[in-house]
N, C-alpha and C positions, 0 to 999 in steps of 0.2 A: 446564341448571342442576340439575335434579333428579337426573340421572344422575351428575353430578359430586359432588353431596352424598352420594348413596348410596355412591359409590366411596370417598370420603374417610371416611365413617362406617365402612365396612368395614375400611379400613386401621387406623383407631383401635382397633376391636374386635380385629383381628388382633394388633396390637401388645400389647394387654392380655391376651388369652387365650393366645396361642401360648407365651409363656415359662412359663405355669403348668402346661402339660401335661407337659413333661419334668421339672419340679420335683416334681410329684405322683407321677409314675411312678417316678422315681429314689428318692424318699423311701419309697414303698411297697416297691419292690424291695429296697432296702438293709435296711429293717426286717425284712422277711420272711426274707431271706437270712441275716441275723444271728441272728434269733430261732430259726430252724430248727435251728441248730447250737450257738449260744451264748446261752442266755437271760440277759438283763441288763436294764439300764434301757432305756427307750424309745429313747434315743439310740444304744444299741448299744455294744459294746466299741470302743475306739479301736484304730488299727492297731498299737500297741505290743503288744497281746495277741492279735491275730488268729492263727488257725490257717492252715495253707496252704490249706485249703478255703475259708475266709473270703476270702482273697486272690483265689482263682480265681473265686468267685461275684461278689464286689463289683467287681473290676477289669473284668470282661467288658463290662457295659453302659457303663462310663465310657470305656473304649477305643473302643467302638463309637460312642458319642456324639461323641467328638472326631473320629473318622475320618469319620463321615457329615457332620458339620458342615464339615470341611475339604474333603471330596471333592465336595460338592454346591454349594459357594458360587458357582462359576462355570458350573454346568451349566444347560442349558435347563430350564425348569420343567415342560414337557410333552414327552412323547415325540414322535418323528417321525411316528408313526402314532397319532392320537388314539384313546383307548379310550372305551367307553361307560359311562355311569352310574357305579357304584361303583368300577370298575376305573380310571376316569380320576382319581378322588380318591386311590386308593392309590398311584399312581405320581407324585404330587406330591412335590417336594423337602421341603416343610414336614412332610409325613407321615413321610417317611424320617427326618428329623432329630428331630421331636418324639415319634414313637412307635417308629421303627425300632430304636433301641438296646435297647428293652425289649419288642420284638415277641415273642420267645420266651416271656417271662414272661406276657405278655398272653394268648397262645394257651394256655399251660399252665393258667392260671387259668380261662379260658373252658371248656376241656375238662373241668376238674375240676368246675365248677359244672354243666355239662351232664350229666356222668355221675351227679352227686349227685341229679339229678331222677329217676333210675331207682331205685325202691325195691328194696333187696335186693342192689344191685350190689356195694357195698363189703363188706357182711357175707359175701356169697358168695365174694368174692375173699380175704377174710381167712381164711375156713374152708378154702378150697382150698389156699392157699399153704403154711401150716405142716404140713398133714396129708398132702400129696402124698408127701414122702420117707418118712414113717412107714408108709404103706399097704403098702409092700413091705419092711418092716424085716427085716433078717437075710438078705436074698437079694442075689444079684448085680444083679438088676434094681433093687432098692432103692438100692444104692450108685450105680448109674448115674443114677437119678432124683435122688438127693441132690446129686451133683456138678452135674448139669444145672440143678437149682433154684438152687444157689449161683451158678453162672455166669450164669444168666439174671437173677438179682437184681442182681448187680454190673453187668452190661451195662445193665440197665434204669435204675439210678440214675446211672450215668455218662452215659448218653444224655440222661436228664432234666436233670441238672445242666448238661451242655453246651448243650442247647437253651435252658434257662432263662436262662443268662448270655451265650450266644454266638449266639442266634438272629438277631442283627443282621447276621451274615455274609450272609444272604439279601438284604436291601435293599442292603448294600454291594456285592454282586455285580451287582445291578441298576443301581446308580449307575455302576459301572465299565463295564458293558455300554453304557449310554447315552453315557458319555464316549468310548468307543471308536468309536461311530458318528459322533461329531463331531470325531474326531481329537485327543482330549485325554486318552487313557487314561493315559499316563505321568505327565503333569502332575497329573491327578486323584489317582492313587495316591500320589505323593510328597506332595502337599498334605494328603491325608487322614492319612498317617502322621505328618507333622510336627505337625499340629494335635492329633492324639491324644496324641502323646508330650508336647507342650507342655502340654496340658490336664491330663493325669494327673500329669506331673512337677511342675507348678506347685502343684497341690493338695496332694500329699503332701510336696513340698519345703517349702512354706510352713508346713504343719502341724509338720513336724520342726523347722524353724527357730524357730517360735514357742515350742514346748515346750522347746527347748534354751536359748533366751535367758532365758525365765522358768521355769527348771527347778524352782526352789524352790516356785513357785506350782502348776505342773502336775504335780508329783510329791510333793505334800503327803501324808505318810504317816498323818496323823490320820484316824480313822474318822468317817464321817458320823454325826451324832446319831441316837439310836434312833428318834425320831419320823420323820425323813426316811427312815431305813432301813426302817422298818415300812411306810411308804407305797410305797417302791420294791419291797419284797418282795411286797406285795399286788398291785401292778400287774403284776409279772413272774411272778406265780403260781408261786412255788416256788424262786426263786433264793436259795440259801443262802450265797453268798459274801459276805464282809464287804467293803464298798466304801469306799475312802478318798476324802478330799477331792480328791486328785490325779486319781484315776480318774474321778470325776464331772466334774471340770473339763475333762479331756482329751476325754471323750466328748461333752460339750456343745460344745466347741470344734470338734471334727472334724465333728459333725453340722451345725453352723452354717456351717462352711466348705464342706461338700459342697453344701448348698442354695445358697449364694452363688455358687459356681463354676458350677453347672448353670444357674442363672438368668442369670448374666453371659454365658455362652457362647451361650445362646438369644438374648439381646438383641443380642450382637455379630453372630451369624449373620444375624439378621433385618436388621440394618443393612448388612452387607457384601453380602448377596444381593439387595438391593432393586434394582428396575429403575432404570437411570440414563439420563436423557435420553429416556425413552420406549422404550428398547430392552431386550429381555430379555438376561440374561447369556449369553454365548456361550462 
């Protein structure tokens, strides 16, 4: 009886806590990705005004979230060869779905805070980078170093952005490898792609449909009153653009829909992937 009570209590806690993890991670990832390139209100700009870089950064984890949710719903929850301690936790399907889509961002933030503990690292890096090309100014070696610095900078930021938004390809590859061992590779891949397309398509499609139906409401050209604008400017620390009622409403709508879609898929995955009749999904 005691074991059954603990098991049921654990299920209740899992149902309550598991959906919160992807919601928090996606909200933080979305906010940081938007603020890093387009300072705006906390809700961030809506898709109508996103740049191509915003689309690349924001779509990455959403596609990964949908793919991992669809790909893992019928997989065994543990690998064929059990791992020990922490490695056994990291190969769980719930970890792949709940953390995997934002795994690259989590690693980047962890590395950043780890490096920040070393005093002088960032000042030294800042001093080194801009002065390296000018140390040989006017010489052939200086031109080579300058081009090398520019190329290195571009490659660094491209790799960082790719890892930040598409680090989920690693757990996706692990999921496909496990499915191949149980003879479900093709079905897993197709299921992951279908869920990813349906998840992202329904989110953005519903947003466009809502703003099109109530166009006069979500494209109101009147400016936000000075009091609200002042608060918004204070929060965003320097955003000088004048925000209209329509802009604010669209941003609030998309942010609310984003949270609702992430929470909904987490709950659906939890329901679909549950053990049926005492058997693990195969």
